[in-house]
N, C-alpha and C positions, 0 to 999 in steps of 0.2 A: 423193560422199561425202568424197572427198579435200578438197574445198573446205570442208567443215565441220569436219574433224578439225584442220586446221592452225590456224584461229582459236581453237578450243577449247584446243589444246595451247599456243598463245601466251598465252592467258588464264591457263591453269594455271601456266605459267612466270612470268608477271607477278605472279600472286598469291603464288607461292613466293618470288620475289625480294623482294616487299614484306615478307612475314612473316619471311624469313630474313635480310635485310640492311637494308632501308629502315626498318622498324619499330624494331628494336633500336638502329640508329644514331640515329634521330630521338628516341627516348625516352632514350637514354644520353648520349653526349657532346654532342649538339646541345642537349638540354634543359639539361644542366649549363652549357653555354656561354651559353645564353639567361638562365639564373638569375644567372650571374656578371655578365653585361652589365646586367641589371636592378639588381643590387646596386651595381655601379659607377656606374650612372646616378643612383641615390639618393645615393651618396657625393659625386658631382659636384654634384648639386643642393644638398646640405648645404654643400659647400665654397663654392659660389657665394653662398649665403645668408650664410655666415660672412664672406666677403670683402666683400659689400655692407654688412653690419652694421659690420664693422671700418672700412670707408671712411667710413660715416656718422658713427661715433663719432670718428674722426680729424678729420673736418671740423668736428664740434661742438667738439672740444678745441682746434683751431686758431682757432676763433671766439672763444675765451675770451681776454680781455686778458692779456698777459704779466705785467703788474704784479700782477694778481689771482692768477695762478699762483705768482708769487714770494712773495706774502703767504701763500698756502696752504702752500707749502713751508716757510716760516718757522713757521707755525702748527702743523703736524704734519710734522716733518722725517722723512726716511727713515733717519736714524741718530741715535744718542743724542747725541753731541758734548758729553760732560760738561765738557770744558775750556772750550769756548765758552760754555756755559750758566753755568758758575761765574764766568767773567770778566764776562759780562753782569750777573749778579746782584751781583757785587762792585761794578761800576760804578754800578748802580742804588742799591745801599746807600750808596755814597760820595756820590752826588747827593742822597740823602735825608737824609744826616747820620747814618747808622747805620754802625757798623763791624762787619764780619763777623770773628769770632774763630776760628771752626772750621766747616769744611765736610766732610761725610762722605757718600759715595755708597753706598747700599745696593744690593747686586747685584740684578739683574733677577729671578732665580728667587725670592728672598725677597720682593721688592716686589710681584710679580704673582702669587704663589702662590695667594692667596685668589681673585683674579679668574679665573684660569685653571681653578681647581678647579670653580667654578660654571659655567663655559662648556663643560665637557666636556674635550675634548682640548686640550693646550697649544698646538698649532699652528693651532687653529681661529680664534683671535682675531688679526686682522691688526694690532692696535694693542698695542704693548708699553709698559711703564711702568717708571720708575726712581724710587726715593725719594731725596731729598736731605735730610740733616739739617743745619741751620744753627744756629749759635750767634752771637748778635750783642749789641751793647751800644749804648744810645742813649736818647734821650728818647722819650716817648710820641708826640710830634708827628712825630719822625723815623720811628717805626714805622708810623704812619698813612701817611706819604708813601711808605715802602717798599712797604707792602701795596697802596696805590693804584697804584704803578708795576707791581707784579706783576699786578694786575688788568688794566691796560692793555697788558700785554706782548703782543707778537706770538706768543709761544710759549705753548702750552697747558699751564698749570700749575695745580695744585690745592694750596691750603694745607690740609694734613691735620691738623696739630696745632700749637698755639701755647701755650707755657708762658711766663708772665711772672714774673720774680723781682724783687720790689720792693727799693727802697733809699731811704735818707733824703736822698740827694743829688739825686734827680730823674733820674738815669741808671739805667735798668733793664737787666737782663740778660734776653734773650729766647732761647728755644729753639723752633725751628720745624721742621716736617717738610713738605717740598714734594714733590709727585709730578708728574713730567713725563712726557709721552706722546710716542710716536714710532711711525712705521710700520715694521713688520717687513719 
């Protein structure tokens, strides 16, 4: 009989140890650690995917010709650079035979207020804009040459308004509003 009580007692102790220690430990800290490991594995897989995509985009960007990237930076620069633009416009006007008499820069909030109101939040649009008001004097042919130069400019510009005031001498007074764009 002794030979049957000892295994039964050992079985009862094993079942007691399982329900008293192993079960709660397995369902508590071990299950939490397994869930944390699974979460970390998902984060690691997402990081590896992100790194692979970043490397792919970097290799695609490096494959673009540097001259094209420079043209793109001129087309849509990452800063306004009012002084450089005004100097470029003044040089273009001088080459065209037009003389700029007045240049005024409209602050960004007033220039892009209507555009950002339609887009929702002001920070949602990655492209900013600034309006330039120009007053110039010259012949009609010089105005055509100036506008053709603005059209061929590497910089993204829109002619928003153009007012022509006539004269008997053939030299007209022009008032223009140009909008230039840049990356925020």
